[in-house]
C-alpha positions in Angstrom: 83.2 13.7 84.5 83.1 17.2 82.0 79.7 18.0 80.6 79.5 19.8 76.7 79.0 23.5 78.1 81.9 23.6 79.5 83.5 24.9 83.0 80.9 27.3 84.8 81.7 29.8 87.7 79.6 29.4 90.8 78.9 31.2 94.5 77.5 29.7 96.9 76.9 31.0 100.0 75.7 29.6 103.6 75.0 30.3 107.1 78.0 29.9 109.3 76.6 27.1 110.8 78.1 23.0 110.7 74.7 22.0 108.9 74.3 24.5 106.7 78.2 24.8 105.5 78.3 21.0 105.0 75.4 20.8 102.8 76.8 23.3 100.6 80.1 22.2 100.7 79.0 18.8 99.2 77.6 20.5 96.1 80.6 22.4 95.7 82.5 19.2 95.8 80.6 18.0 93.0 80.8 21.0 91.1 84.6 21.0 91.4 85.1 17.4 90.6 83.2 18.5 87.2 86.0 20.8 86.5 83.5 24.3 87.4 85.2 27.2 89.5 83.7 27.5 92.9 83.5 30.5 95.5 82.1 30.1 98.7 80.8 32.5 100.8 80.3 32.3 104.8 82.3 32.8 108.0 85.6 33.4 108.3 84.6 30.1 111.2 84.6 27.5 108.1 87.7 29.0 105.9 90.1 25.9 106.3 86.8 23.7 105.5 86.1 25.5 102.3 89.6 25.7 101.3 90.3 22.1 102.1 87.5 21.4 99.8 88.8 23.3 97.0 86.6 26.1 96.8 87.7 29.5 96.9 86.7 31.5 100.3 84.8 34.4 100.4 84.7 35.9 103.8 81.1 37.3 105.1 81.5 40.9 104.9 78.0 42.5 105.6 76.5 39.7 107.2 77.1 39.1 110.9 80.0 37.0 110.4 80.4 34.8 113.6 81.3 31.5 115.3 78.4 29.7 117.0 80.5 28.3 119.3 81.8 31.7 120.8 78.4 32.3 122.7 79.8 35.5 123.7 81.0 37.0 121.0 77.6 35.9 118.9 75.3 37.4 121.5 77.2 40.7 121.7 77.7 41.1 117.9 73.6 40.2 117.1 72.3 42.4 119.7 74.5 45.6 118.5 73.1 44.7 114.8 69.7 44.7 116.0 70.2 47.9 118.1 71.0 49.5 114.8 68.0 48.0 113.4 65.7 49.8 115.7 
């Protein structure tokens, strides 16, 4: 179903956690079905899922990009960021 105003461009963003990404992917899929252009900004662990939906994957660059399943790296990366803030 296309709307009368034509195609719009959307940028969706989600924290790199399955619950966040899955919910936003549902939104992306509806927008894509309606003929809109969708870019999806999230962690690299979700690249395959985002690209499979038809959205354009945009990797996090200035936010902590982590894989919640890699607890050792996640802890190290987040600890380093906290040290920079102090």
